[in-house]
C-alpha positions as CSV (number, residue, x, y, z in Angstrom):
1,X,95.5,156.4,45.9
2,X,96.3,155.1,49.3
3,X,93.9,152.5,50.9
4,X,93.4,152.4,54.6
5,X,93.5,148.9,56.1
6,X,92.2,150.0,59.5
7,X,88.9,151.5,60.4
8,X,89.2,154.8,62.2
9,X,88.1,154.8,65.8
10,X,86.5,157.9,67.2
11,X,87.4,158.4,70.9
12,X,88.4,161.1,73.3
13,X,92.0,161.0,74.5
14,X,92.2,159.7,78.1
15,X,92.9,163.2,79.5
16,X,89.9,164.6,77.7
17,X,87.6,161.8,78.8
18,X,88.9,162.1,82.4
19,X,87.9,165.8,82.4
20,X,84.5,165.1,80.8
21,X,83.7,162.4,83.5
22,X,84.8,164.7,86.3
23,X,82.6,167.5,84.9
24,X,79.7,165.2,84.4
25,X,80.0,163.9,88.0
26,X,80.0,167.5,89.2
27,X,76.9,168.3,87.2
28,X,74.9,165.3,88.6
29,X,73.5,165.2,92.1
30,X,74.3,162.3,94.4
31,X,76.7,160.5,92.0
32,X,80.2,159.6,93.0
33,X,82.9,157.8,91.0
34,X,82.4,154.7,93.1
35,X,78.7,154.6,92.8
36,X,78.9,155.2,89.0
37,X,81.5,152.4,88.6
38,X,79.3,150.0,90.5
39,X,76.3,150.9,88.4
40,X,78.4,150.2,85.3
41,X,79.4,146.8,86.5
42,X,83.0,147.9,87.2
43,X,85.1,147.4,90.2
44,X,84.5,150.0,92.9
45,X,88.0,151.5,92.5
46,X,88.4,151.4,88.7
47,X,86.9,154.7,87.9
48,X,88.3,156.5,90.9
49,X,91.8,155.2,90.1
50,X,91.4,156.4,86.5
51,X,90.2,159.9,87.6
52,X,93.0,160.3,90.1
53,X,95.9,159.0,88.1
54,X,96.9,161.3,85.2
55,X,98.8,158.8,83.1
56,X,96.2,156.0,83.7
57,X,94.2,154.7,80.7
58,X,90.8,153.0,80.6
59,X,89.4,150.2,78.5
60,X,87.1,151.3,75.7
61,X,84.4,149.0,77.0
62,X,84.5,150.7,80.4
63,X,84.5,154.1,78.8
64,X,81.5,153.1,76.8
65,X,79.6,151.8,79.9
66,X,80.5,155.0,81.8
67,X,79.3,157.2,79.0
68,X,76.0,155.4,78.5
69,X,75.3,155.4,82.3
70,X,76.2,159.1,82.7
71,X,73.9,160.1,79.8
72,X,71.1,158.0,81.2
73,X,71.5,159.6,84.7
74,X,71.7,163.1,83.1
75,X,68.4,162.4,81.3
76,X,66.8,161.2,84.5
77,X,67.9,164.4,86.3
78,X,67.3,166.6,83.3
79,X,70.9,167.8,83.4
80,X,73.0,168.7,80.4
81,X,76.5,167.2,80.5
82,X,79.6,169.0,79.3
83,X,80.7,168.4,75.7
84,X,83.7,166.2,74.9
85,X,85.8,166.5,71.8
86,X,86.5,163.2,70.0
87,X,89.2,162.6,67.3
88,X,89.7,159.9,64.7
89,X,92.5,157.5,65.5
90,X,93.8,154.8,63.2
């Protein structure tokens, strides 16, 4: 039997996460990439650069902050966000 020495991490690939964030921003009223980034404590251009640059990656901590804030804002606006597929890596 093979033993895994790493814990699998469940994340969306950057291109899927990018599409999910874009869809979520489109679903929410009055939320831009810049305003979302600032509400997450990120630099004002971090999210916009990630969204506009296909081969750009994003830190897991930033992705987590963005996900939590988008879900919070969706709950406040009573909006359902698009689904995102996650896969195990590791």
